[in-house]
C-alpha positions as CSV (number, residue, x, y, z in Angstrom):
1,X,-82.7,-121.5,295.1
2,X,-80.3,-123.4,292.6
3,X,-83.2,-124.8,290.9
4,X,-84.2,-121.2,290.2
5,X,-81.0,-120.1,288.7
6,X,-81.0,-122.9,286.3
7,X,-80.9,-121.8,282.9
8,X,-83.7,-123.2,280.8
9,X,-83.6,-122.2,277.0
10,X,-81.3,-119.2,277.3
11,X,-83.1,-118.0,280.5
12,X,-83.1,-118.9,284.1
13,X,-85.5,-120.7,285.4
14,X,-87.1,-117.7,288.0
15,X,-87.0,-115.2,284.7
16,X,-89.6,-117.6,283.3
17,X,-91.9,-117.9,286.3
18,X,-91.6,-114.5,286.4
19,X,-92.9,-113.8,282.3
20,X,-95.4,-116.8,283.0
21,X,-96.8,-114.3,285.9
22,X,-97.0,-111.2,283.9
23,X,-98.8,-112.9,281.4
24,X,-101.3,-114.3,283.2
25,X,-101.6,-111.3,285.6
26,X,-101.7,-108.0,282.7
27,X,-104.6,-109.7,281.2
28,X,-106.8,-110.5,284.3
29,X,-106.2,-107.0,285.5
30,X,-107.1,-105.2,282.6
31,X,-110.2,-107.7,282.1
32,X,-111.7,-106.9,285.4
33,X,-110.5,-103.3,285.1
34,X,-112.5,-103.2,281.7
35,X,-115.5,-105.0,283.5
36,X,-115.5,-102.5,286.3
37,X,-114.7,-99.4,284.3
38,X,-117.8,-100.8,281.8
39,X,-120.3,-101.1,284.9
40,X,-119.5,-97.9,286.4
41,X,-119.6,-96.3,283.2
42,X,-122.8,-97.9,281.7
43,X,-124.5,-96.8,285.4
44,X,-123.4,-93.2,284.9
45,X,-124.7,-93.1,281.1
46,X,-128.4,-94.6,282.4
47,X,-128.6,-91.1,283.8
48,X,-127.5,-89.2,281.2
49,X,-129.1,-88.0,278.2
50,X,-125.7,-87.7,275.6
51,X,-124.8,-90.7,273.8
52,X,-121.0,-90.3,274.0
53,X,-120.7,-92.2,277.4
54,X,-123.0,-94.9,275.7
55,X,-120.5,-95.1,272.7
56,X,-117.4,-95.4,275.4
57,X,-119.1,-98.1,277.0
58,X,-119.8,-99.9,273.9
59,X,-116.3,-99.3,272.4
60,X,-114.9,-100.7,276.3
61,X,-117.4,-103.9,275.5
62,X,-115.9,-104.5,272.2
63,X,-112.0,-104.9,273.7
64,X,-111.8,-108.7,273.0
65,X,-110.3,-111.0,275.6
66,X,-108.0,-112.7,273.0
67,X,-106.2,-109.4,272.3
68,X,-105.7,-108.8,276.5
69,X,-104.2,-112.4,276.6
70,X,-101.9,-111.4,273.4
71,X,-100.7,-108.4,275.1
72,X,-99.9,-110.4,278.3
73,X,-97.9,-112.7,276.5
74,X,-95.9,-110.0,274.9
75,X,-95.1,-108.6,278.0
76,X,-93.8,-111.5,279.3
77,X,-91.8,-112.6,276.5
78,X,-90.1,-108.9,276.5
79,X,-88.6,-109.9,279.8
80,X,-87.0,-113.4,278.3
81,X,-84.1,-113.8,275.9
82,X,-85.5,-115.6,273.2
83,X,-84.3,-116.5,269.6
84,X,-85.0,-114.1,266.9
85,X,-87.4,-116.6,265.1
86,X,-89.2,-117.0,268.2
87,X,-89.5,-113.4,268.8
88,X,-90.6,-112.5,265.3
89,X,-93.4,-114.8,265.9
90,X,-94.7,-113.2,269.1
91,X,-94.6,-109.8,267.3
92,X,-96.6,-111.1,264.5
93,X,-99.0,-112.5,267.0
94,X,-99.3,-109.4,268.5
95,X,-99.7,-107.2,265.7
96,X,-102.1,-109.2,263.9
97,X,-104.3,-109.4,267.4
98,X,-103.9,-105.7,267.6
99,X,-105.3,-105.1,264.0
100,X,-108.0,-107.5,264.7
101,X,-108.7,-105.3,267.7
102,X,-108.8,-102.6,265.8
103,X,-110.9,-103.6,263.5
104,X,-113.4,-104.3,266.0
105,X,-113.1,-100.6,267.7
106,X,-113.1,-99.3,264.1
107,X,-116.3,-101.0,263.4
108,X,-118.0,-100.0,266.1
109,X,-116.7,-96.3,265.7
110,X,-118.1,-96.0,262.0
111,X,-121.4,-98.0,263.5
112,X,-122.0,-95.3,266.4
113,X,-120.9,-92.1,263.7
114,X,-123.1,-93.4,261.2
115,X,-126.1,-93.9,263.5
116,X,-125.7,-90.8,265.2
117,X,-125.5,-88.7,262.0
118,X,-128.3,-90.5,260.1
119,X,-130.9,-90.1,263.0
120,X,-130.5,-86.5,262.8
121,X,-130.6,-86.3,259.1
122,X,-133.4,-88.7,258.6
123,X,-136.5,-86.4,259.7
124,X,-135.0,-83.4,257.6
125,X,-133.1,-85.3,254.3
126,X,-133.8,-88.8,254.5
127,X,-132.1,-89.0,251.4
128,X,-129.0,-87.8,253.0
129,X,-129.6,-90.3,255.7
130,X,-129.8,-93.2,253.3
131,X,-126.7,-92.2,251.8
132,X,-124.8,-91.6,254.9
133,X,-125.9,-95.5,255.9
134,X,-124.5,-96.5,252.4
135,X,-121.1,-95.1,253.1
136,X,-121.0,-96.5,256.4
137,X,-121.0,-99.9,254.7
138,X,-118.5,-99.1,252.4
139,X,-116.3,-97.7,255.1
140,X,-116.3,-100.8,257.1
141,X,-115.7,-102.6,253.9
142,X,-112.6,-100.4,253.2
143,X,-111.5,-100.8,257.2
144,X,-111.4,-104.6,256.9
145,X,-109.6,-104.4,253.4
146,X,-107.2,-102.0,254.6
147,X,-106.3,-104.3,257.9
148,X,-106.3,-107.4,256.1
149,X,-103.9,-106.1,253.7
150,X,-101.7,-105.1,256.5
151,X,-102.0,-108.2,258.0
152,X,-101.0,-110.4,255.1
153,X,-97.8,-107.8,254.5
154,X,-96.7,-108.7,258.2
155,X,-97.0,-112.6,257.4
156,X,-94.5,-112.2,254.5
157,X,-96.9,-112.2,251.8
158,X,-96.2,-109.5,248.8
159,X,-99.3,-107.8,248.5
160,X,-98.5,-106.6,245.0
161,X,-98.4,-109.9,243.6
162,X,-101.3,-110.8,245.7
163,X,-103.4,-107.7,244.3
164,X,-102.1,-108.5,240.9
165,X,-103.9,-112.2,240.9
166,X,-106.8,-110.8,242.3
167,X,-107.0,-108.7,239.3
168,X,-106.7,-111.8,237.1
169,X,-108.9,-113.9,239.5
170,X,-111.5,-111.1,240.1
171,X,-112.7,-111.8,236.6
172,X,-113.8,-115.2,237.3
173,X,-115.2,-114.4,240.9
174,X,-117.0,-111.5,239.0
175,X,-118.8,-114.2,236.6
176,X,-119.5,-116.9,239.4
177,X,-121.2,-114.0,241.7
178,X,-123.0,-112.1,239.0
179,X,-126.2,-112.4,241.2
180,X,-124.4,-111.0,243.8
181,X,-122.7,-108.3,242.1
182,X,-125.7,-107.1,240.3
183,X,-127.5,-106.6,243.8
184,X,-124.1,-104.6,244.8
185,X,-124.2,-102.2,242.1
186,X,-128.1,-101.8,242.3
187,X,-127.6,-101.0,245.9
188,X,-125.3,-98.2,244.6
189,X,-127.6,-97.3,242.6
190,X,-130.2,-96.9,244.9
191,X,-127.7,-94.5,247.0
192,X,-126.9,-92.1,244.4
193,X,-130.3,-92.1,242.2
194,X,-132.5,-92.1,245.0
195,X,-135.8,-93.3,244.0
196,X,-136.5,-94.0,247.1
197,X,-135.0,-93.6,250.9
198,X,-135.5,-94.7,254.3
199,X,-139.0,-93.8,255.6
200,X,-140.6,-93.7,252.0
201,X,-143.7,-95.9,251.1
202,X,-143.3,-97.5,248.1
203,X,-145.8,-99.9,246.3
204,X,-144.6,-102.4,243.4
205,X,-146.4,-105.0,242.0
206,X,-148.6,-106.2,244.9
207,X,-146.4,-105.5,247.2
208,X,-146.2,-102.5,249.7
209,X,-144.8,-101.2,252.8
210,X,-142.3,-98.6,254.4
211,X,-138.6,-98.6,253.8
212,X,-136.6,-99.7,256.8
213,X,-133.3,-100.7,255.3
214,X,-131.2,-100.5,252.3
215,X,-128.3,-102.7,252.4
216,X,-125.5,-103.8,249.9
217,X,-128.0,-106.8,248.6
218,X,-131.7,-106.8,249.8
219,X,-133.8,-103.7,251.0
220,X,-136.1,-104.1,253.8
221,X,-139.6,-103.1,253.9
222,X,-142.0,-102.8,256.8
223,X,-145.8,-104.0,255.4
224,X,-148.7,-102.6,256.6
225,X,-150.1,-105.3,258.4
226,X,-146.5,-106.0,260.4
227,X,-144.2,-108.4,258.5
228,X,-141.2,-107.5,257.1
229,X,-140.5,-107.8,253.4
230,X,-137.0,-108.7,252.1
231,X,-136.4,-107.7,248.5
232,X,-133.1,-107.9,246.2
233,X,-131.9,-104.9,245.0
234,X,-131.7,-105.9,241.5
235,X,-135.7,-107.1,241.2
236,X,-136.6,-103.8,242.9
237,X,-134.6,-101.4,240.0
238,X,-136.4,-103.8,237.5
239,X,-139.6,-103.1,239.1
240,X,-142.4,-100.4,238.7
241,X,-142.1,-98.4,241.8
242,X,-144.8,-96.0,243.2
243,X,-143.2,-94.1,245.6
244,X,-146.2,-92.5,248.0
245,X,-143.9,-90.2,250.4
246,X,-143.0,-88.3,247.6
247,X,-146.4,-87.7,246.7
248,X,-147.2,-83.8,246.9
249,X,-151.2,-83.8,246.9
250,X,-153.3,-86.6,246.5
251,X,-156.2,-86.6,243.9
252,X,-159.2,-88.4,244.9
253,X,-162.1,-89.1,242.2
254,X,-165.4,-90.7,244.0
255,X,-168.9,-91.3,242.9
256,X,-172.5,-91.2,244.4
257,X,-176.0,-92.0,242.9
258,X,-179.2,-90.9,243.5
259,X,-182.7,-92.4,242.8
260,X,-184.4,-91.6,239.1
261,X,-187.3,-90.3,241.5
262,X,-185.2,-86.9,242.6
263,X,-186.6,-83.8,241.2
264,X,-184.7,-81.9,238.5
265,X,-184.4,-78.7,241.1
266,X,-182.9,-80.8,243.8
267,X,-180.3,-82.5,240.9
268,X,-179.1,-79.1,240.2
269,X,-178.1,-78.5,243.7
270,X,-176.0,-81.2,244.2
271,X,-172.9,-80.2,242.5
272,X,-172.9,-77.2,244.5
273,X,-173.9,-78.8,247.7
274,X,-170.8,-80.9,247.4
275,X,-168.2,-78.5,246.1
276,X,-169.5,-76.2,249.6
277,X,-168.7,-79.5,251.6
278,X,-165.2,-79.9,250.0
279,X,-164.1,-76.5,250.4
280,X,-164.9,-76.6,254.3
281,X,-162.5,-79.0,254.9
282,X,-159.0,-78.5,255.9
283,X,-155.9,-79.1,252.9
284,X,-158.5,-79.8,250.5
285,X,-158.9,-78.1,246.9
286,X,-162.0,-78.9,245.0
287,X,-161.7,-79.5,241.3
288,X,-165.1,-80.2,240.1
289,X,-168.6,-82.1,240.3
290,X,-170.8,-83.0,237.7
291,X,-173.9,-85.3,236.8
292,X,-172.0,-87.7,234.5
293,X,-174.0,-91.0,233.7
294,X,-177.3,-92.4,233.8
295,X,-176.8,-95.8,235.5
296,X,-179.2,-99.0,235.8
297,X,-180.8,-97.9,239.0
298,X,-178.7,-94.3,239.8
299,X,-178.1,-90.9,238.6
300,X,-174.3,-90.6,238.6
301,X,-172.4,-87.7,240.0
302,X,-168.6,-87.8,239.7
303,X,-166.1,-85.5,242.2
304,X,-163.1,-84.8,241.8
305,X,-160.9,-82.8,244.5
306,X,-157.3,-82.8,245.7
307,X,-155.7,-83.5,249.6
308,X,-153.0,-81.0,249.8
309,X,-150.8,-83.3,251.8
310,X,-149.7,-86.7,251.4
311,X,-150.7,-88.2,254.6
312,X,-153.0,-91.3,254.1
313,X,-155.0,-90.2,257.3
314,X,-155.3,-86.9,256.3
315,X,-156.7,-88.2,253.2
316,X,-159.2,-90.7,255.0
317,X,-160.3,-88.0,257.6
318,X,-161.3,-85.8,254.9
319,X,-163.2,-88.6,253.1
320,X,-164.7,-89.3,256.0
321,X,-165.9,-85.9,256.9
322,X,-167.2,-85.2,253.4
323,X,-169.1,-88.1,253.2
324,X,-170.9,-87.6,256.5
325,X,-171.7,-84.0,255.6
326,X,-173.2,-85.3,252.3
327,X,-175.3,-87.6,254.0
328,X,-176.5,-85.2,256.3
329,X,-177.6,-82.4,253.5
330,X,-178.9,-85.4,251.3
331,X,-180.7,-86.2,254.5
332,X,-182.3,-82.4,255.2
333,X,-183.2,-82.1,251.6
334,X,-185.1,-84.9,250.8
335,X,-182.6,-86.6,248.4
336,X,-182.5,-90.4,248.4
337,X,-179.2,-92.6,247.9
338,X,-179.8,-94.9,244.9
339,X,-179.1,-98.9,245.7
340,X,-179.3,-101.6,243.1
341,X,-183.2,-102.0,241.8
342,X,-184.8,-103.9,239.4
343,X,-188.6,-103.3,237.5
344,X,-190.2,-106.7,235.7
345,X,-192.9,-105.7,233.5
346,X,-195.0,-108.7,233.4
347,X,-197.0,-109.0,229.5
348,X,-200.1,-111.5,229.7
349,X,-200.6,-114.2,227.3
350,X,-203.4,-114.6,225.2
351,X,-206.2,-115.9,227.6
352,X,-204.6,-114.4,230.2
353,X,-205.7,-111.5,232.4
354,X,-206.3,-108.3,231.3
355,X,-203.7,-105.5,231.7
356,X,-200.5,-105.9,232.9
357,X,-198.3,-105.6,236.0
358,X,-195.2,-104.2,237.5
359,X,-193.3,-105.8,240.4
360,X,-190.2,-103.7,241.6
361,X,-188.0,-105.8,243.8
362,X,-184.8,-105.3,245.4
363,X,-182.1,-107.8,244.9
């Protein structure tokens, strides 16, 4: 018993044991409590449709073990009489761990709010959803910056001098990171000017795909064949972009050819026939159909019409229906489609057989 009353570094030994017990028990209890609460809430969240409980589960899961350990050490240190320098060190470590934990919590809150808000807006206003995601990135950057400055201030570093130094050093950093900063400003330009937004189908040069994500440095597309295309924001803005999602209607031009043996009366019927077929389709507007040219092996008819929706599948459905209807009408009226043919005239030489001959062949 006398040993427990022995004073060691300003405190009796029994008080050191008490402080150690507190420093060990508090993190253990909090960690077990976090695991139990997370497990129970996850089971409840699986049975509900709201995403608030999922957010709480995620927030609890972001509570780091290092924060619980420093919390236990700080609670144990409160029971002891320690020198002022050691007391300041313990408080500083506790504050730094708390600031870092706040950063994790804040990052989770911003991610949840951005994801929830963007998901609600993506179908009605994808441009606003893109802007919200961009502000989410800036919000995270601001959060970490503020917390880093608070941490430096508590470490005794003069923030005003640091900021002034960063202003001078920022010029050198900007010169060294021209490409990165170029992509960053290009990202802000994309967000503010909105040449495309998440969900748009765009084509640039020989690349095409649906916009999945607009980041600080790159934009990611999902191509038609399934792979992800990652493009620099700066390169995107320097390219000619075709945005098919903003197409209000699609102009379609197609041609067909009939044989030279087609009677004149049937040639006159073909434009009217095609017009009636197109006008019978949904979401289409007929423009024109004309006998446009004499080709080498066919009489060419050119037709133009508009599909009144931007969906590519709707366009293909309409074109397929038109093609099948034209084929049926031509079959019923005895009109033949042309295919490449060549007529060869053979002229006999002197001493050859009298008369000429013709030979029609299909390559």
